[in-house]
MILOVEX-36108 format. One record per atom (N, C-alpha, C, CB): x, y, z. Coordinates in steps of 0.05 Angstrom, whole numbers, padded with zeros to 5 digits, always signed. Each point is the difference from the previous one (the first is absolute). Glycine has a CB too. Layout:
<atoms>
XYZ ...
</atoms>
This chain:
<atoms>
+02263+00502+03065 -00020+00021+00005 -00028-00005-00014 +00039+00031+00003 -00061-00023+00011 -00024-00008-00007 -00005+00009-00031 -00014+00002+00050 -00005-00014-00065 -00007+00010-00023 -00012+00028-00001 -00004-00047-00009 +00013+00063-00009 -00005+00028-00002 -00033+00001-00006 +00053+00012-00019 -00062-00025+00002 -00027-00001-00009 -00020-00004+00019 +00016-00015-00038 -00006-00008+00053 -00021-00009+00022 +00001+00018+00025 +00005-00048-00015 +00019+00064+00018 +00000+00019+00021 -00016+00025-00007 +00044-00018+00014 -00044+00025-00041 -00014+00025-00006 -00031-00008+00001 +00042+00021-00032 -00047-00044+00025 -00029-00007+00002 -00013+00002+00029 +00010-00031-00040 +00006+00027+00060 -00009+00001+00027 -00010+00030+00005 +00033-00039+00015 -00025+00061-00029 -00013+00024+00005 -00010+00014-00028 +00029+00003+00044 -00042-00020-00060 -00014+00013-00020 -00022+00019+00007 +00012-00037-00024 -00015+00062+00012 -00024+00013+00001 -00022-00005-00020 +00028+00028+00019 -00017-00036-00044 -00021-00008-00018 +00015-00015-00023 -00031+00040+00013 +00014-00056-00025 +00008-00011-00027 -00018-00006-00019 +00031-00016+00021 -00025+00022-00047 -00019-00002-00018 +00012-00016-00026 -00021+00044+00020 +00005-00062-00028 +00007-00020-00023 -00011+00014-00026 -00004-00044+00031 +00019+00048-00049 -00011+00009-00026 +00000-00026-00020 +00018+00052+00007 -00038-00061-00015 +00000-00024-00019 +00010+00009-00027 -00039-00022+00023 +00055+00003-00034 +00012+00004-00026 -00009-00021-00020 +00040+00021+00023 -00052-00017-00044 -00009-00021-00017 +00025-00005-00019 -00052+00013+00004 +00057-00037-00008 +00022-00006-00019 -00004-00023-00018 +00028+00019+00033 -00019-00015-00056 -00003-00022-00021 +00027-00010-00004 -00040+00020-00023 +00060-00013+00036 +00029-00008-00004 +00007-00025+00018 +00012+00051-00010 +00012-00053+00011 +00009-00027+00014 -00012-00006+00026 +00042+00005-00022 -00041+00017+00039 -00009-00001+00024 -00021+00021+00011 +00044-00022+00004 -00060+00016+00014 -00023+00017+00012 +00014+00015+00022 -00042-00033-00011 +00035+00056+00016 +00011+00013+00024 -00015+00026+00009 +00043-00018-00015 -00038+00026+00036 -00015+00026+00010 +00019+00014+00019 -00049-00022-00002 +00039+00047+00007 +00019+00018+00017 -00014+00006+00026 +00021+00022-00039 -00006-00023+00060 -00010+00007+00028 +00015+00024+00010 -00012-00048+00011 -00005+00067-00003 +00011+00024+00011 +00001-00005+00033 -00019+00032-00043 +00044-00023+00055 +00003-00005+00028 +00011+00027+00010 +00007-00053-00003 -00018+00062+00026 +00011+00027+00013 +00000-00007+00028 -00019+00034-00034 +00044-00024+00046 +00003+00000+00029 +00014+00023+00011 +00000-00047-00002 -00005+00055+00025 +00014+00019+00010 +00006-00001+00029 -00019+00023-00035 +00040-00008+00044 +00006+00000+00030 +00006+00028+00011 +00019-00047-00005 -00035+00056+00023 +00002+00027+00007 +00012-00001+00028 -00041+00015-00030 +00051-00034+00043 +00013-00002+00022 +00021+00021+00006 -00011-00045-00005 +00032+00047-00014 +00020+00021+00006 -00013+00028-00002 +00037-00031-00017 -00053+00036-00003 -00011+00026-00002 -00018+00008+00022 +00004-00006-00047 -00020-00014+00058 -00009+00010+00027 +00015+00006+00025 -00030-00022-00016 +00050+00005+00016 +00020+00010+00021 +00012+00025-00006 +00009-00043+00010 -00001+00050-00034 +00012+00023-00007 -00018+00026+00006 +00025-00028-00033 -00049+00024+00029 -00019+00022+00004 +00000+00009+00028 -00027-00016-00037 +00034-00001+00056 +00002+00006+00028 +00020+00018+00008 -00016-00039+00006 +00034+00046-00022 +00028+00016+00006 -00011+00028-00003 +00039-00035-00019 -00022+00052+00032 -00002+00029-00001 -00001+00008-00029 +00025+00007+00045 -00039+00015-00051 -00004+00010-00026 +00026+00008-00015 -00044+00015+00016 +00063-00003+00001 +00021+00006-00010 +00023-00022-00005 -00016+00040+00020 +00006-00067-00013 +00016-00022-00005 -00012-00017-00026 +00013+00000+00052 -00038+00009-00058 -00015-00017-00022 +00007+00011-00028 -00040-00009+00031 +00048-00013-00046 +00003+00005-00027 -00023-00011-00017 +00048+00001+00009 -00056+00012-00029 -00024-00007-00019 -00001-00031-00003 +00004+00046-00027 +00021-00056+00021 +00001-00027-00014 -00001-00020+00024 +00030+00015-00043 -00027-00004+00068 -00001-00018+00023 -00032-00006+00007 +00048+00020+00020 -00063-00008-00032 -00028+00002+00003 -00017-00018-00019 +00010+00045+00015 +00005-00058-00033 -00012-00017-00021 +00000-00027+00005 +00012+00031-00029 -00029-00049+00023 -00004-00026+00001 +00018-00012-00020 -00046+00004+00017 +00058-00030-00009 +00014-00012-00025 -00019-00019-00010 +00045+00005+00015 -00045-00009-00044 -00020-00015-00013 +00015-00022-00019 -00035+00042+00003 +00020-00062-00007 +00008-00018-00022 -00023-00008-00017 +00035-00016+00027 -00033+00022-00054 -00020-00009-00020 +00012-00019-00019 -00024+00043+00004 +00006-00063-00007 +00011-00026-00020 -00022-00001-00021 +00024-00033+00038 -00019+00033-00062 -00013-00008-00022 +00007-00029-00008 -00001+00047-00013 -00010-00067+00025 +00009-00027-00004 -00013-00016-00022 +00011+00002+00047 +00005-00014-00061 -00007-00017-00029 -00008-00027+00017 +00040+00022-00043 -00064-00035+00037 -00001-00026+00013 -00013-00018-00027 -00009+00020+00058 +00023-00043-00055 -00005-00021-00022 -00027-00013+00011 +00053-00010-00015 -00075+00010-00007 -00022-00013+00009 -00003-00020-00021 -00023+00038+00026 +00038-00064-00022 +00000-00020-00021 +00003-00025+00016 +00020+00029-00037 -00015-00051+00021 +00001-00025+00011 +00026-00005+00021 -00026-00014-00044 +00026-00005+00061 +00023-00004+00017 +00024-00002-00013 -00027-00020+00027 +00027+00012-00051 +00022-00006-00018 +00020+00026+00003 -00031-00033-00035 +00020+00057+00032 +00011+00027-00002 +00000+00015+00023 -00013-00001-00041 +00005-00008+00065 -00001+00013+00025 +00027+00006+00008 -00042-00022+00012 +00064+00012-00022 +00026+00005+00009 +00006+00028-00005 +00014-00046-00008 -00028+00058-00013 +00006+00029-00009 -00007+00017+00024 -00011-00006-00052 -00009+00002+00069 -00007+00017+00023 +00024-00001+00018 -00050-00008-00004 +00060-00015+00009 +00021-00001+00018 +00026+00018-00012 -00019-00050+00016 +00025+00047-00040 +00019+00016-00013 -00006+00030+00001 +00008-00038-00029 -00032+00044+00024 -00006+00030+00003 +00003+00009+00030 -00033-00003-00040 +00023-00009+00055 +00003+00009+00029 +00029+00005+00007 -00040-00027+00012 +00055+00006-00019 +00029+00000+00005 +00015+00023-00011 -00004-00047+00001 -00003+00055-00028 +00009+00024-00015 -00005+00022+00013 -00005-00020-00039 -00015+00022+00055 -00007+00027+00014 +00016-00001+00026 -00050+00005-00019 +00056-00027+00032 +00014+00002+00027 +00028+00004-00003 -00032-00028+00020 +00041+00018-00043 +00034-00003-00004 +00014+00024+00010 -00005-00029-00043 -00002+00050+00033 +00019+00026+00009 +00000+00003+00030 -00011+00028-00042 -00005-00038+00056 -00002+00007+00030 +00001-00022+00017 -00026+00037-00010 +00025-00063-00002 -00002-00026+00018 +00023-00005+00018 -00024-00019-00036 +00046+00028+00028 +00025-00007+00014 +00001+00019+00027 +00025-00013-00047 -00032+00038+00049 +00002+00015+00019 -00029+00007+00017 +00042+00017-00028 -00060-00021+00013 -00026+00010+00012 -00001+00029-00001 -00003-00037+00028 +00015+00050-00043 +00004+00028-00002 -00028+00015-00003 +00046-00009-00022 -00063-00002+00003 -00026+00015-00002 -00019-00004+00026 +00003-00005-00051 -00001-00022+00065 -00017+00001+00021 +00011+00019+00026 -00015-00050-00017 +00043+00051+00020 +00011+00019+00018 -00010+00030-00005 +00040-00032+00003 -00040+00037-00031 -00004+00029-00006 -00031+00008+00006 +00040-00002-00039 -00058-00018+00030 -00028+00008+00004 -00008-00003+00031 -00010-00015-00048 +00024+00003+00061 -00007-00003+00032 +00009+00021+00017 +00003-00045-00004 +00021+00057-00002 +00013+00018+00019 +00005+00028-00015 +00024-00041+00025 -00030+00046-00052 +00006+00023-00015 -00026+00012-00011 +00046-00019-00010 -00050+00045+00014 -00021+00016-00010 +00005+00007-00030 -00008+00017+00046 -00010-00014-00060 +00003+00014-00028 +00013-00016-00020 +00003+00040+00021 -00004-00068-00020 +00011-00017-00022 -00024-00011-00017 +00041-00013+00029 -00034+00015-00054 -00019-00012-00017 +00010-00021-00020 -00022+00042+00006 +00011-00067-00006 +00010-00021-00017 -00022-00008-00018 +00033-00017+00034 -00029+00012-00061 -00018-00008-00019 +00011-00020-00017 -00019+00041+00003 +00006-00064-00002 +00008-00023-00016 -00020-00009-00024 +00024-00014+00044 -00017+00016-00066 -00018-00008-00023 +00010-00025-00016 -00011+00049-00003 -00008-00067-00002 +00008-00023-00016 -00020-00002-00023 +00021-00024+00040 -00011+00024-00063 -00017+00001-00025 +00008-00021-00021 -00004+00050+00009 -00016-00062-00018 +00003-00017-00021 +00007+00012-00025 -00029-00027+00022 +00052+00017-00033 +00009+00018-00026 -00002-00017-00024 +00032+00029+00026 -00030-00057-00025 -00002-00018-00023 -00011-00025+00012 +00038+00020-00026 -00058-00033+00008 -00014-00025+00007 -00010-00015-00024 -00015+00021+00042 +00036-00032-00053 -00007-00014-00027 +00017-00023-00003 -00013+00042-00022 +00007-00063+00008 +00013-00024-00010 +00017-00010+00025 +00002+00017-00051 -00014-00019+00077 +00012-00013+00022 +00022+00017+00007 -00014-00046-00013 +00018+00070+00008 +00017+00016+00011 -00014+00020+00019 +00028-00007-00039 -00021+00014+00061 -00012+00021+00019 +00019+00018+00011 -00033-00030+00013 +00032+00055-00021 +00019+00019+00012 -00015+00025+00016 +00035-00014-00039 -00024+00021+00060 -00011+00022+00016 +00022+00018+00008 -00037-00027+00016 +00029+00051-00009 +00015+00024+00011 -00005+00002+00029 -00003+00025-00043 +00026-00023+00058 -00002+00011+00029 +00013+00025+00004 -00002-00044+00016 -00016+00065-00012 +00011+00025+00006 -00002+00008+00029 -00010+00013-00045 +00027+00003+00058 +00000+00009+00026 +00009+00027+00001 +00007-00044+00015 -00025+00057+00003 +00004+00033+00004 +00002+00001+00030 -00029+00020-00043 +00052-00004+00054 +00006+00006+00027 +00007+00024+00003 +00011-00040+00009 -00025+00055+00009 +00004+00030+00004 -00002+00003+00029 -00020+00016-00044 +00040-00003+00056 -00002+00008+00027 -00001+00030+00001 +00024-00042+00016 -00043+00051+00002 -00010+00032-00003 +00026+00013+00008 -00052-00003+00015 +00059+00024-00033 +00025+00015+00007 +00024-00008-00018 -00017+00004+00048 +00015-00027-00062 +00020-00008-00014 +00003+00014-00027 -00004-00041+00025 +00029+00043-00039 +00004+00015-00024 -00020-00008-00022 +00049+00003+00012 -00053-00030-00012 -00020-00009-00022 -00005-00030+00008 +00018+00034-00040 -00040-00046+00028 -00006-00026+00006 +00019-00020-00017 -00050+00014+00013 +00051-00038-00002 +00015-00022-00021 -00020-00019-00012 +00043+00000+00027 -00036-00006-00048 -00014-00022-00016 +00016-00022-00009 -00030+00032-00013 +00015-00055+00010 +00017-00025-00012 -00024-00016-00014 +00042-00004+00039 -00029-00004-00062 -00020-00016-00021 +00018-00024-00007 -00026+00043-00023 +00008-00065+00029 +00014-00026-00010 -00019-00018-00017 +00029+00001+00041 -00020-00011-00060 -00015-00021-00016 +00006-00025+00005 -00002+00027-00030 -00020-00046+00028 +00002-00027+00006 -00014-00016-00024 +00002+00010+00053 +00009-00030-00065 -00010-00014-00020 +00000-00032+00007 +00018+00039-00032 -00039-00051+00026 +00000-00028+00007 -00010-00016-00023 -00008+00012+00048 +00018-00035-00051 -00009-00020-00015 -00018-00018+00012 +00039+00005-00022 -00067-00004+00015 -00018-00016+00013 +00002-00028-00003 -00026+00035-00005 +00040-00043-00017 +00005-00031-00005 +00017-00011+00020 -00004+00004-00047 +00024+00011+00055 +00019-00013+00019 -00002+00014+00028 +00032-00013-00040 -00047+00032+00040 -00005+00017+00025 +00026+00012+00013 -00039-00029+00009 +00056+00034-00029 +00028+00013+00008 +00003+00027-00014 +00022-00046+00005 -00008+00064+00012 +00007+00028-00011 +00017-00003-00025 -00001+00021+00047 -00005-00004-00064 +00014-00001-00028 +00023+00019+00002 -00044-00010-00027 +00069-00002+00018 +00024+00016+00002 +00009+00005-00030 +00014-00020+00048 -00001+00044-00051 +00009+00012-00024 +00016-00026-00013 +00003+00055+00020 +00014-00069-00011 +00014-00019-00013 -00016-00021-00013 +00033+00010+00031 -00056-00017-00019 -00014-00021-00016 -00017+00014-00024 -00005-00031+00045 +00005+00053-00050 -00012+00014-00021 +00020+00001-00022 -00030+00027+00030 +00055-00027-00027 +00017+00005-00025 +00024-00022-00003 -00011+00051+00006 +00022-00050-00030 +00019-00022-00004 +00027+00007+00017 -00022-00011-00049 +00040-00008+00052 +00023+00004+00014 +00015+00024-00008 +00000-00048+00005 +00014+00065+00013 +00014+00019-00006 -00015+00025-00016 +00036-00036+00004 -00058+00041+00006 -00016+00018-00014 +00005+00028+00009 -00033-00035-00008 +00047+00039+00028 +00001+00023+00017 +00012+00024-00014 +00003-00031+00038 +00019+00027-00052 +00012+00026-00016 -00021+00009-00021 +00051-00017+00004 -00062+00000-00019 -00018+00007-00020 -00025+00014+00009 +00019-00038-00023 -00034+00029+00045 -00021+00011+00013 +00007+00026+00010 -00017-00044+00010 +00041+00047+00004 +00006+00024+00011 +00003+00022-00019 +00020-00025+00034 -00008+00018-00058 +00006+00023-00020 -00025+00007-00011 +00045-00014-00013 -00064-00004+00009 -00026+00009-00013 -00014+00015+00023 -00005-00041-00034 +00005+00033+00056 -00014+00016+00024 +00013+00028+00004 -00012-00045+00025 +00037+00048-00031 +00011+00027+00002 -00010+00016-00017 +00036-00013+00015 -00038+00008-00041 -00008+00016-00023 -00029+00008+00006 +00032-00022-00034 -00050+00004+00041 -00028+00004+00005 -00002+00018+00026 -00015-00046-00023 +00031+00040+00043 -00003+00018+00027 +00006+00028-00008 +00016-00036+00033 +00006+00041-00047 +00009+00029-00008 -00024+00013-00015 +00051-00013-00005 -00063-00002-00014 -00023+00012-00016 -00023+00006+00018 +00013-00025-00040 -00020+00006+00056 -00026+00001+00020 +00005+00018+00022 -00012-00047-00009 +00035+00057+00017 +00004+00015+00021 +00018+00030-00006 -00004-00050+00026 -00002+00060-00047 +00017+00021-00013 -00001+00024+00023 -00013-00015-00056 -00013+00018+00063 -00001+00025+00021 +00011-00004+00029 -00042+00012-00026 +00050-00034+00031 +00017-00005+00026 +00026-00004-00001 -00033-00018+00013 +00048+00019-00035 +00027-00013-00003 +00019+00016+00020 -00007-00015-00053 +00004+00042+00054 +00016+00014+00017 +00002-00006+00026 -00006+00028-00027 -00016-00046+00039 +00001-00005+00027 +00007-00029+00005 -00034+00036+00006 +00039-00051-00024 +00009-00027-00002 +00027-00006+00003 -00035-00004-00026 +00041-00018+00039 +00032-00007-00001 +00004-00022-00018 +00008+00012+00046 -00004-00002-00072 +00005-00020-00022 +00027+00003-00012 -00047+00000-00010 +00060-00023+00005 +00028+00002-00014 -00008-00012-00026 +00036-00006+00041 -00029+00018-00063 -00004-00013-00027 +00012-00026-00001 -00001+00043-00022 -00017-00064+00011 +00013-00027-00003 -00002-00017+00021 +00029+00019-00027 -00035-00010+00050 +00001-00015+00025 -00029-00002+00012 +00049+00017+00008 -00069-00017-00019 -00027+00001+00009 -00006-00029+00008 -00015+00041-00032 +00003-00046+00055 -00006-00026+00007 -00030+00000+00012 +00052-00011+00007 -00069-00008-00020 -00025-00006+00012 -00002-00013+00027 -00010-00002-00044 -00006+00006+00064 -00004-00010+00021 -00019-00025-00004 +00010+00045+00021 -00017-00055+00001 -00018-00024+00003 -00032+00005+00003 +00042-00019+00023 -00043+00045-00023 -00030+00010+00003 -00013+00004-00025 +00012+00023+00041 -00025-00044-00051 -00011+00000-00026 -00029-00011+00000 +00046-00004-00019 -00062+00015+00002 -00028-00008-00001 -00005-00011-00031 -00016+00037+00039 +00006-00062-00038 -00010-00012-00026 -00023+00012-00010 +00016-00041+00012 -00019+00049-00037 -00022+00012-00012 -00007-00014-00024 +00012+00042+00017 -00035-00032-00031 -00005-00015-00022 +00016+00005-00023 -00040-00001+00016 +00051+00025-00021 +00016+00006-00023 +00030+00004+00007 -00040+00019-00020 +00047-00018+00044 +00030+00002+00009 +00007-00003+00032 +00002+00032-00041 +00020-00024+00046 +00007-00001+00029 +00003+00029+00010 +00024-00045-00004 -00033+00047+00027 +00000+00029+00012 +00022-00002+00023 -00054+00013-00011 +00076+00002+00011 +00019+00000+00022 -00004+00028+00016 +00035-00033-00027 -00034+00032+00052 -00002+00021+00021 +00021+00004+00014 -00039-00007+00004 +00049+00031+00000 +00024+00007+00022 -00015+00017+00021 +00043+00001-00035 -00035-00010+00062 -00009+00014+00022 +00012+00026+00001 -00008-00040+00023 -00003+00057-00001 +00013+00024+00005 +00029-00003+00010 -00045+00019+00008 +00059+00000-00018 +00030-00003+00004 +00017-00022-00010 -00012+00020+00036 -00002-00038-00051 +00017-00024-00009 +00018+00007-00024 -00037-00032+00016 +00026+00055-00032 +00017+00006-00025 +00000+00031-00001 -00014-00045-00028 +00005+00061+00049 -00004+00028-00006 -00008+00013+00029 -00016-00008-00054 +00013+00033+00050 -00013+00020+00020 -00029-00009+00007 +00028+00039-00018 -00037-00031+00043 -00027-00005+00006 -00018+00016-00017 +00014-00009+00045 -00008+00028-00058 -00018+00016-00018 -00009-00012-00023 +00022+00035+00014 -00005-00059-00024 -00011-00014-00022 -00019-00023+00008 +00042+00012-00025 -00046-00015+00051 -00018-00020+00008 +00009-00029-00007 -00035+00035-00004 +00019-00049-00009 +00005-00028-00007 +00000-00004-00029 -00020-00014+00041 +00043+00018-00056 +00002-00002-00028 -00006-00028-00014 +00032+00038+00008 -00046-00039-00030 -00006-00027-00011 +00012+00000-00029 -00046-00007+00029 +00046-00017-00038 +00006-00005-00029 -00016-00025-00007 +00049+00021+00001 -00062-00018-00020 -00020-00021-00014 +00018-00008-00024 -00051+00022+00014 +00053-00048-00018 +00014-00015-00020 -00019-00020-00015 +00042+00005+00027 -00048+00006-00053 -00017-00021-00014 +00012-00025-00007 -00023+00036-00019 +00008-00059+00017 +00008-00027-00003 +00017+00003-00026 -00043-00024+00025 +00031+00039-00045 +00010-00003-00028 +00031+00011+00001 -00051+00008-00023 +00056+00009+00043 +00029+00016+00000 +00019-00025+00010 -00017+00055+00013 +00007-00074+00002 +00020-00021+00012 -00006-00027-00008 +00005+00028+00040 -00021-00029-00064 -00005-00030-00007 +00023-00020-00005 -00039+00019-00019 +00064-00004+00014 +00019-00018-00006 +00016-00013+00029 +00004+00029-00049 -00013-00017+00070 +00013-00013+00026 -00025-00012+00015 +00042+00036+00005 -00068-00036-00014 -00023-00016+00015 +00007-00030-00004 -00039+00036-00009 +00034-00049+00034 +00003-00031-00002 -00027-00010-00014 +00031-00006+00045 -00025-00005-00066 -00024-00011-00017 -00015-00023+00012 +00025+00012-00040 -00014-00022+00063 -00013-00023+00014 -00009+00010+00027 +00028-00033-00024 -00027+00059+00028 -00007+00009+00026 -00028+00015+00002 +00049+00004+00006 -00055+00010+00016 -00022+00012+00010 -00010+00022-00020 +00018-00011+00048 +00002+00027-00059 -00008+00020-00016 -00008-00010-00031 +00030+00030+00031 -00021-00054-00037 -00005-00010-00025 -00030-00011+00004 +00052-00010-00014 -00061+00001+00036 -00028-00007+00006 -00017+00023-00008 +00011-00032+00038 -00002+00054-00027 -00018+00026+00002 -00003+00012-00026 +00015+00011+00046 +00009-00010-00059 +00002+00013-00031 -00004-00020-00021 +00032+00032+00016 -00038-00059-00013 -00004-00018-00018 +00023-00006-00018 -00044+00014+00004 +00071-00011+00007 +00020-00010-00015 +00010-00030+00003 +00010+00047+00002 
</atoms>
């Protein structure tokens, strides 16, 4: 299938680059992209009034707030990674392209934000929002990506910790999760002693942030629950020769 970003570019309405000054590891800026397709809406408006539904008269739109790395060629690989992370949910079926071409009233929003940019660690968040007019509610997805700029590779949990760290990390995470999400516990699917972190984590200055997407561990009403784990709480399982040691100075 053709590259999603390139296809979207073919019908941009506008784009606006917002420069971002940076004294961190990398320099970057944001580019706003908007596109819309009113083909289906125009066709629907030709129908008899008694056949016309409000949603059928709306254009379908795509809005992207794109993070762009503005640095040396050495780190240009990140632009490819960012583009790929936006495409991934739809790349196999071309679902987004089919919807915007043939369906009225769909709204797609993709946002990529730099979350961490220090000591050769670059982390970003990709969030997407999809809503079809008439649906019960929109859907959201939030994904974190962490890269080691020295190796140009995505950082995994396993390389941050010592071997067999999982049980200790999950026990600490469960305690903190319950403390930090007290108001939502009745809507969460949790069994005491069986809490498991996922792989959706963000490296931050003072700890790791884990995020669970809609329906992953609870009802839609709880949204995307998070748990923040300070490094001081998990110092016993941190790999002293790993990436976090570089960050926290151990």
